[in-house]
N, C-alpha and C positions, 0 to 999 in steps of 0.2 A: 505493498499498500504506499503510496507516495504523497500521500495528505501529510504528511510533515513537512515538505516542501510547501506548502500552503503557508502553515505556520511560520516556518523561515523566511519567508518572503514578508509576513506580514508583521512579523518581529522587528526584520530592518525597518521597515517604514513608521513602524512605534517607536522605534532608539531613537530619534530624530527630537521627540515631544515627550520624552520619557520622564524628566522631571516636576515638569508644570505637571504632565499628567498627577505623577507620586505625590507628590504636595497638595494637590487636591483630593485624591484619595485618601491622605491620610487627615487631612482639616476637616472633612465632611463629617465624619463619626463623630470626632471632637467637639462640634461645632453643635450638633444633634442632640450628643448625647449631655451636651454642658446645659442645653437648652432646656430641652423637653425632660430628661431623665435625672437632672440635678435641678432644676427650675422650676419646672411643671412639676416635677414628681418628688418632690418637697409639700406640696399643696395637697398632694392626695393621701388621704389618709386610710390605713388599713389596707389589708392582703388579701381577706375573703374573697373578695371582687375581682381578682386576679388570679387563683387559683393557687394562693397562696405564696405568690411573689411579691415583690416590694416592685410599685410603676415602674423604675430603674430599669430593673431586669426583665420584664415585661414589655418594656419599650423598648428596649437594646436589642433583642430576641427578634423581636418582630420587626425592627427595623433592617437587620442585617439581610432577613431574608427578603424581604420586600425591595431592600436598596439593589439586592444581585438578581431579583424578577424583574425589574427595571432597566439595568444593565444588559440582560441575556436579550431584554426584546429591543432592547436601541441598537442593539450591536447587528441584528438581523433585520434591521428595514435601513437604513440610508447608506452604511458602509456597504450590504449588499447591494442595494442599488446603486451607487456608485461604480461600483465594478460591473455589472451588467449591462447599466444604459449610459450613463453619462461617460465614463473611461473607458469602459469596454475592457477592463482586464482579465476578464474572465478568455476574452477570445484568443488573447496572445498567451495567455496559458493553453488552452485546448491546441494552440498548435508546435507546444511541447507532449513529452510524455503522459503529462497528466490526462487524468479521466474526468469528466462531470464528476463520477462520483468521488473521486479524490479531491476536487474542487471542494464540494458541499461537505463531506467530511475534516477536510483540512479546516475549515472557514468554521464547524464546530466546534474543533479541538480550540482553536485560538477563540474562540467564546470564551472555553472553560480558562484557558490562561489567561485572558481579561479580568475574569469574574475571581480566580484567584488572585490575582493582583490587587483586587478590592477587597475580597474577603478576608485573606490574611493580616491585614493594617487596619481591618476594621475588628477583627478579634483582638488583635491586640492592644486596642484600647481600650476595647471593652474589660480586658485583662488587669490594665492600671488602671480602670475606676473601680477593679473589684468586685466587678460582675461573675468572671467564670472563678466559679467554687471547685469545679470537677474533673476529673481527668478525660473525662467521658464529652468534656465541652470540646474537647478536639473534633468529636466527629459533627460539630456545625457545622465544620468547614464544606469536607466532601458534602454535604448534606446540600449546602448553600448552592455551591456546583450543579449538586442535579437539578434544583428550582428553578437556577438561569439556563441549563442550557436544554432542560425539553421544553422550557419558552420559547427559545430561538429557534429551536427546530421546528417550530408550527406557524412563528412568524417568520422562520426564513420561505418556508412551502409559500405562503402567501406573496410574499415580497417578489419572489421568482415570477408571480401570476400579474404583474404590475404593468402598465409603462408606466404611470406617472407616481410621484408621489405625495398624490392629495388625499392617499386613502390614511397614511399615516397619523395625520393629523386625529381624523375619527378615532382613530385605533387604541391613541393615548388620553386621549378624551373622554371615550364611553366605554374602553376598556381597563387599558395598564390604572387609568387614576382612579376607578370607582373599586376596583380589586387593595390597591394600595390603601384607600380609606376604611375598604368594609371588610377585609379578610381577614380582622385582629390583629393589624399590626398596631393599634392606637388604645383599643380598649376589646374586650370581648364579647365573639359574636354571639352572645346570650342576651346580649345589650339590643340585639336587630328583633324585629317581629317574625314572626315563625316562618314566611315564606324569606324572609331575608338568610336568616340562621340557613335555608336548605340549599338558596344560591349558592351561599360561601361557602358551603360544605362541601360544594362541585368544584370549585376551582382550585388552580395549582397553587395559588398564594396561601390558602388556608391549610393546606397537607404540608406545604415548606413552614409556615411560622409555628406550626405544631409541631414538625419534627425536629426542628432547631431548639424551640424550647425544651423539649425531652431532651434531647443531648446534653443542653447547658446545666438545667438543672439535674442531671444524671439520674432520672425517672425514664428511661426506656419502657414501653408495655406491648401488650398486642397492639394497638392502634400504631405502635410503631410499623409494624409490618405494612398496616394498611397505608399508611401514609408513603413509604416508600417505593411500594405495589403502584399504585397511581402515578408518582411521577416518572417511575420506571417505564410504566404504558404509557404514561403520554411523550415519553424520548422516544420510547421505540417508535411510534405512532408517527408521530412528528418525522424522525429521521426516514421514512419509508416517502412518506410523501412529499420530504424536500426534494429527495434523491430524483424524484421522478417530475417534480416540477421543473429544478433542476436541469433534467433530461429534455422534459418537452419546451422548455426553452432557449437553450445554449445548444442545442440539436433539433432544431427543426424538422 
C-alpha cells in the first residue's frame, strides 16, 4: 500500500506552517479550559448532575472529543475539495504509481496524524490542569482519533461528490454545530427532551464523548464496547463509501 506516500507529501506541505499550527493547538485548550473549566466551572455547584464528575472534568472530556470531531470534518472538506477541484493535486498523484484507493487511505491517515497533533497537546494540558487521574486515561487519545477519523471518512465521501464548496456552509451550520452543542459536550443529554436524547444517542459525537469520559475517569463498562463498535462501524462504512466516491470522481 502506497498510502504512506500521501502522508509524506502532506507532511512536507505542513512543515512550512507547523510552528503557527502547533502554537494554536496548545493555546486553544488552555483558553477553553481556563474560561469554561475553571471560570464557569467554579460557578457550577454539585457533581450529581454530571455523573459524579466535577464540571471541569465533564467539560474538558467533552471538548476533547468535540474538537477532534470538528477537526476531522474540516480536514475532509476544504483541503480535499482543493486537491480535487482547485489545485488538482490528485490528477498529478494519479500520474504516479498511486491508485485512487492509496490517495483516499493516505488522506485519512493524514487526518489521523493531524488529530494526534491536536489530541496529544490537549491531553497534556488536561493533565497539567489536574484532570487526568488514571493511567487508563491514555486510551482517550486513540478514542478521539477514532471519533475524528470516522466522521472524516463519511464527509470525504460527500466532498468527492461535490462541484463547489457551498454545501460545506450548511454542513457546519446544520450538522457540526448542533452536534457540538447537543451531544453532551457542555451539559448532560438528560437535560434534553426525550426526542432530543434519542437523536443525540444516534450521533457519532455522543458516542465519542461518552467513550472519552469513561476512559478519562477509568470506568469502562459494557457500554464502552457499544460506543467503540458504533464508531468502528461508521469508520468502515465511511471508508467504503469514500473509496467508491473517489473512484467515481477521479476515474469517471
